[in-house]
Residue frames as a rotation matrix with the C-alpha (Angstrom) as fourth column:
UNK 1
-0.318 -0.789 -0.525 92.65
0.600 0.261 -0.756 -54.48
0.734 -0.556 0.390 -73.43
UNK 2
0.720 0.578 0.384 91.72
0.044 -0.591 0.806 -53.24
0.692 -0.564 -0.451 -69.97
UNK 3
-0.506 -0.853 -0.125 93.78
0.339 -0.063 -0.939 -51.83
0.793 -0.517 0.321 -67.14
UNK 4
0.719 0.695 0.005 92.62
0.246 -0.261 0.933 -51.41
0.650 -0.670 -0.359 -63.56
UNK 5
-0.369 -0.839 -0.400 94.66
0.817 -0.088 -0.570 -49.30
0.443 -0.537 0.718 -61.18
UNK 6
0.790 0.612 -0.012 93.71
0.525 -0.668 0.528 -46.80
0.315 -0.423 -0.849 -58.47
UNK 7
-0.360 -0.931 -0.060 96.03
0.883 -0.319 -0.344 -43.83
0.301 -0.176 0.937 -57.94
UNK 8
0.668 0.506 -0.546 95.83
0.673 -0.723 0.153 -40.51
-0.317 -0.470 -0.824 -56.12
UNK 9
-0.178 -0.696 0.695 97.22
0.861 -0.453 -0.233 -37.33
0.477 0.557 0.680 -57.65
UNK 10
-0.660 -0.096 -0.746 97.71
0.529 -0.764 -0.370 -33.81
-0.534 -0.639 0.554 -56.38
UNK 11
0.452 0.892 -0.011 95.11
0.680 -0.352 -0.644 -31.18
-0.578 0.283 -0.765 -57.23
UNK 12
-0.796 -0.589 0.141 95.67
0.531 -0.567 0.630 -28.83
-0.292 0.576 0.764 -60.15
UNK 13
-0.360 0.700 -0.617 93.48
-0.327 -0.714 -0.620 -25.91
-0.874 -0.021 0.485 -61.20
UNK 14
0.353 0.596 0.722 90.99
0.536 0.504 -0.677 -26.74
-0.767 0.626 -0.142 -63.92
UNK 15
-0.632 -0.667 -0.394 92.39
0.015 -0.519 0.855 -25.89
-0.775 0.534 0.338 -67.34
UNK 16
-0.532 0.540 0.652 89.25
0.841 0.247 0.482 -26.39
0.099 0.805 -0.586 -69.45
UNK 17
-0.983 0.114 -0.145 87.82
-0.097 -0.988 -0.118 -22.95
-0.157 -0.102 0.982 -70.25
UNK 18
-0.146 0.974 -0.171 84.52
-0.934 -0.192 -0.301 -24.23
-0.326 0.116 0.938 -71.67
UNK 19
-0.415 0.088 0.905 82.85
0.040 0.996 -0.079 -27.58
-0.909 0.004 -0.417 -72.23
UNK 20
0.694 0.683 -0.229 81.16
-0.149 -0.176 -0.973 -26.17
-0.705 0.709 -0.021 -75.33
UNK 21
0.784 -0.339 -0.520 82.88
-0.566 -0.047 -0.823 -27.59
0.255 0.939 -0.229 -78.40
UNK 22
-0.010 -0.818 0.576 85.22
-0.877 0.284 0.388 -29.79
-0.481 -0.501 -0.720 -76.33
UNK 23
0.825 0.184 -0.535 86.45
-0.461 0.766 -0.447 -32.76
0.328 0.616 0.717 -78.38
UNK 24
-0.015 -0.847 0.531 88.77
-0.891 0.253 0.377 -35.55
-0.454 -0.468 -0.758 -77.31
UNK 25
0.713 0.182 -0.678 89.98
-0.482 0.829 -0.285 -38.91
0.510 0.529 0.678 -78.50
UNK 26
0.815 -0.443 0.374 92.22
-0.071 0.564 0.823 -41.73
-0.576 -0.697 0.428 -77.31
UNK 27
0.576 -0.736 -0.356 95.87
-0.614 -0.102 -0.783 -41.89
0.540 0.669 -0.511 -78.23
UNK 28
0.708 -0.491 -0.507 98.70
0.631 0.763 0.141 -44.22
0.318 -0.420 0.850 -77.33
UNK 29
0.849 -0.429 0.307 100.89
-0.512 -0.812 0.281 -42.26
0.128 -0.396 -0.909 -74.93
UNK 30
0.429 -0.748 -0.506 104.55
0.095 0.595 -0.798 -43.35
0.898 0.295 0.327 -75.25
UNK 31
0.697 -0.231 -0.679 106.55
0.715 0.287 0.637 -44.26
0.048 -0.930 0.365 -72.18
UNK 32
-0.329 -0.912 0.247 109.21
0.894 -0.385 -0.228 -41.76
0.303 0.145 0.942 -73.27
UNK 33
-0.076 0.372 0.925 106.86
0.036 -0.926 0.376 -38.89
0.996 0.062 0.057 -72.34
UNK 34
0.748 0.465 -0.473 106.69
0.410 0.237 0.881 -40.06
0.522 -0.853 -0.013 -68.71
UNK 35
-0.059 -0.708 0.703 108.44
-0.552 -0.564 -0.614 -38.44
0.831 -0.425 -0.358 -65.76
UNK 36
-0.379 -0.153 -0.913 109.51
0.506 0.792 -0.343 -40.53
0.775 -0.592 -0.222 -62.78
UNK 37
-0.061 0.437 0.897 107.33
-0.722 -0.640 0.263 -39.78
0.689 -0.632 0.355 -59.72
UNK 38
0.152 0.015 0.988 108.32
-0.859 0.496 0.125 -42.09
-0.488 -0.868 0.088 -56.90
UNK 39
-0.462 -0.299 0.835 107.79
-0.021 0.945 0.327 -45.65
-0.887 0.134 -0.443 -58.10
UNK 40
0.433 0.723 0.539 105.63
0.611 0.204 -0.765 -44.56
-0.663 0.660 -0.353 -61.04
UNK 41
-0.853 -0.522 0.022 106.40
0.346 -0.534 0.771 -42.99
-0.391 0.666 0.636 -64.39
UNK 42
0.099 0.989 -0.108 103.60
0.715 -0.146 -0.683 -40.56
-0.692 -0.010 -0.722 -65.23
UNK 43
-0.700 -0.099 0.707 102.59
0.581 -0.655 0.483 -38.20
0.415 0.749 0.516 -68.01
UNK 44
-0.778 0.328 -0.535 101.02
0.315 -0.534 -0.785 -35.18
-0.543 -0.779 0.312 -66.31
UNK 45
0.270 0.929 0.251 97.57
0.901 -0.153 -0.406 -33.84
-0.339 0.336 -0.879 -67.05
UNK 46
0.832 0.134 -0.538 97.82
0.013 -0.975 -0.223 -30.80
-0.554 0.179 -0.813 -69.31
UNK 47
-0.256 -0.962 0.096 100.91
0.060 0.083 0.995 -32.02
-0.965 0.260 0.037 -71.18
UNK 48
0.291 0.271 -0.918 101.00
-0.859 -0.348 -0.375 -31.02
-0.421 0.897 0.131 -74.86
UNK 49
0.105 -0.171 0.980 100.87
0.095 0.982 0.161 -34.23
-0.990 0.076 0.120 -76.95
UNK 50
0.792 -0.470 -0.390 103.08
0.538 0.839 0.081 -35.52
0.289 -0.274 0.917 -78.56
UNK 51
-0.309 -0.897 -0.316 105.44
0.951 -0.302 -0.071 -32.55
-0.031 -0.322 0.946 -78.07
UNK 52
0.446 0.416 -0.792 105.28
0.496 -0.852 -0.167 -28.85
-0.745 -0.319 -0.587 -77.28
UNK 53
-0.666 -0.637 -0.389 106.14
-0.062 -0.472 0.880 -27.81
-0.744 0.610 0.274 -80.85
UNK 54
-0.439 0.484 -0.757 104.66
-0.883 -0.388 0.263 -27.74
-0.167 0.784 0.598 -84.36
UNK 55
-0.781 0.127 -0.612 103.83
-0.149 0.913 0.379 -31.48
0.607 0.388 -0.694 -84.14
UNK 56
-0.884 0.425 0.196 101.27
-0.201 0.035 -0.979 -30.91
-0.423 -0.905 0.054 -81.35
UNK 57
-0.685 0.715 -0.137 97.86
0.099 0.278 0.955 -32.51
0.722 0.641 -0.261 -81.86
UNK 58
0.442 0.897 0.025 96.29
0.087 -0.071 0.994 -32.05
0.893 -0.437 -0.110 -78.42
UNK 59
-0.334 -0.432 0.838 96.55
-0.785 -0.366 -0.501 -31.85
0.523 -0.825 -0.217 -74.64
UNK 60
-0.715 0.015 -0.699 96.56
0.267 0.930 -0.253 -34.83
0.646 -0.368 -0.669 -72.23
UNK 61
0.068 0.913 0.403 93.20
-0.289 -0.369 0.883 -34.88
0.955 -0.176 0.238 -70.42
UNK 62
0.897 0.203 0.392 94.11
-0.433 0.232 0.871 -36.95
0.086 -0.951 0.296 -67.35
UNK 63
0.021 -0.961 0.275 97.33
-0.919 0.090 0.385 -38.37
-0.395 -0.261 -0.881 -65.84
UNK 64
0.791 0.156 -0.592 98.63
-0.457 0.794 -0.402 -41.41
0.407 0.588 0.699 -67.71
UNK 65
0.443 -0.625 0.643 100.68
-0.540 0.386 0.748 -44.10
-0.716 -0.678 -0.166 -65.96
UNK 66
0.761 -0.264 -0.593 103.37
-0.507 0.327 -0.797 -45.31
0.404 0.907 0.115 -68.38
UNK 67
0.255 -0.672 0.695 105.45
-0.848 0.190 0.495 -47.16
-0.465 -0.716 -0.521 -65.76
UNK 68
-0.031 -0.203 0.979 105.11
0.006 0.979 0.204 -50.47
-1.000 0.012 -0.029 -67.58
UNK 69
-0.685 -0.280 0.673 105.16
0.647 0.190 0.738 -49.19
-0.334 0.941 0.051 -71.17
UNK 70
-0.918 0.378 0.124 103.04
-0.210 -0.725 0.656 -47.24
0.337 0.576 0.744 -73.62
UNK 71
-0.647 0.742 -0.179 99.45
0.610 0.362 -0.705 -46.73
-0.458 -0.565 -0.686 -72.47
UNK 72
-0.185 0.694 0.696 96.16
0.776 -0.331 0.537 -45.37
0.603 0.639 -0.477 -73.80
UNK 73
-0.585 0.035 -0.810 95.14
0.622 -0.622 -0.476 -41.90
-0.521 -0.782 0.342 -72.69
UNK 74
0.504 0.839 0.207 92.60
0.826 -0.398 -0.399 -39.20
-0.252 0.372 -0.893 -73.40
UNK 75
-0.703 -0.709 -0.061 93.76
0.630 -0.660 0.410 -36.24
-0.330 0.250 0.910 -75.50
UNK 76
0.337 0.771 -0.541 91.77
0.338 -0.635 -0.695 -33.02
-0.879 0.051 -0.474 -75.94
UNK 77
-0.512 -0.526 0.679 91.85
0.789 0.024 0.614 -32.14
-0.339 0.850 0.403 -79.64
UNK 78
-0.463 0.392 0.795 89.32
0.432 -0.683 0.589 -29.31
0.774 0.616 0.147 -79.84
UNK 79
0.539 0.716 -0.445 87.80
0.783 -0.230 0.578 -26.61
0.311 -0.660 -0.684 -77.65
UNK 80
0.398 -0.346 0.850 88.98
-0.254 -0.932 -0.260 -23.81
0.881 -0.112 -0.459 -75.37
UNK 81
0.449 -0.367 -0.815 91.62
0.816 0.539 0.206 -24.24
0.364 -0.758 0.542 -72.65
UNK 82
0.967 -0.249 0.047 93.35
-0.240 -0.842 0.483 -21.97
-0.081 -0.478 -0.875 -70.15
UNK 83
0.580 -0.802 -0.139 96.95
0.190 0.300 -0.935 -21.94
0.792 0.516 0.327 -71.37
UNK 84
-0.138 -0.673 0.727 98.26
-0.616 -0.517 -0.595 -20.33
0.776 -0.530 -0.343 -68.19
UNK 85
0.399 0.307 0.864 97.01
-0.886 0.372 0.277 -23.27
-0.236 -0.876 0.421 -66.09
UNK 86
0.874 -0.193 -0.447 98.90
-0.049 0.878 -0.475 -25.96
0.484 0.437 0.758 -67.99
UNK 87
0.766 -0.610 -0.204 102.02
0.445 0.274 0.852 -27.36
-0.464 -0.744 0.482 -66.28
UNK 88
-0.488 -0.873 -0.019 104.20
0.551 -0.324 0.769 -25.98
-0.677 0.365 0.639 -69.11
UNK 89
0.124 0.531 -0.838 103.15
-0.334 -0.773 -0.539 -22.98
-0.934 0.347 0.082 -71.20
UNK 90
0.621 0.147 0.770 102.42
0.591 0.558 -0.583 -23.91
-0.516 0.817 0.259 -74.82
UNK 91
-0.525 -0.839 -0.146 105.14
0.409 -0.399 0.821 -22.86
-0.746 0.371 0.553 -77.27
UNK 92
-0.203 0.426 -0.882 104.19
-0.623 -0.751 -0.219 -20.50
-0.755 0.505 0.418 -80.10
UNK 93
-0.737 -0.120 -0.665 104.60
-0.637 0.453 0.624 -23.29
0.227 0.883 -0.411 -82.68
UNK 94
-0.889 0.441 -0.120 102.33
0.456 0.837 -0.303 -25.59
-0.033 -0.324 -0.946 -80.62
UNK 95
-0.330 0.792 -0.515 99.67
0.072 -0.522 -0.850 -22.88
-0.941 -0.317 0.115 -80.29
UNK 96
-0.349 0.138 -0.927 99.69
-0.868 -0.420 0.265 -22.35
-0.352 0.897 0.267 -84.06
UNK 97
-0.885 -0.046 -0.464 99.45
-0.267 0.867 0.421 -26.10
0.383 0.496 -0.779 -84.77
UNK 98
-0.768 0.612 -0.187 96.64
0.569 0.518 -0.639 -26.63
-0.294 -0.597 -0.746 -82.25
UNK 99
-0.305 0.671 -0.675 94.63
-0.281 -0.741 -0.610 -23.61
-0.910 0.004 0.415 -83.40
UNK 100
-0.599 0.039 -0.799 94.72
-0.798 0.050 0.601 -25.01
0.063 0.998 0.001 -86.94
UNK 101
-0.828 0.272 -0.491 93.03
0.198 0.960 0.199 -28.13
0.525 0.068 -0.848 -85.51
UNK 102
0.100 0.957 0.271 90.41
0.008 -0.273 0.962 -26.21
0.995 -0.094 -0.035 -83.48
UNK 103
0.390 -0.050 -0.919 92.04
0.899 0.236 0.369 -26.08
0.198 -0.970 0.137 -80.02
UNK 104
0.239 -0.184 0.953 92.31
0.140 -0.965 -0.221 -22.55
0.961 0.186 -0.205 -78.63
UNK 105
-0.256 -0.423 -0.869 94.03
0.935 0.120 -0.333 -21.08
0.245 -0.898 0.365 -75.58
UNK 106
0.379 0.295 0.877 93.06
0.013 -0.949 0.314 -18.15
0.925 -0.108 -0.364 -73.38
UNK 107
-0.746 -0.666 0.026 94.30
0.029 -0.071 -0.997 -16.85
0.666 -0.743 0.072 -70.03
UNK 108
0.164 0.764 -0.625 92.37
0.788 0.280 0.549 -17.59
0.594 -0.582 -0.556 -66.87
UNK 109
-0.606 -0.273 0.747 91.67
-0.197 -0.859 -0.473 -14.68
0.771 -0.434 0.467 -64.57
UNK 110
0.282 0.766 0.578 90.18
-0.767 -0.183 0.616 -14.60
0.577 -0.616 0.536 -61.11
UNK 111
-0.190 -0.277 0.942 90.00
-0.927 0.366 -0.079 -17.10
-0.323 -0.889 -0.326 -58.29
UNK 112
-0.417 0.035 -0.908 90.28
-0.399 0.891 0.218 -20.87
0.817 0.453 -0.358 -58.56
UNK 113
0.139 0.540 0.830 87.87
-0.990 0.072 0.119 -22.79
0.005 -0.838 0.545 -56.33
């Protein structure tokens, strides 16, 4: 199944701390995770998937348009990310669950270019 759609999003600081060891896979992102943004319903980049709790398995890699239903999306499942650059700070239970799977968080310091 293919989807073609061109959309423009606002800029957000990079949240990937290192490309070394970065692992991702595709997941079906449910429409219920979307937030209405004008005429679209979007799941923001950096959202903890599927929830910001002990069930967490990864972090959404790029914005996912779920306006018309569930949609495929990239999910980071391993590596190092800047937790303080995500749209919502990871909960303690989510951090524990993700670290058990090989996804680690650190705080970004310094300037964003």
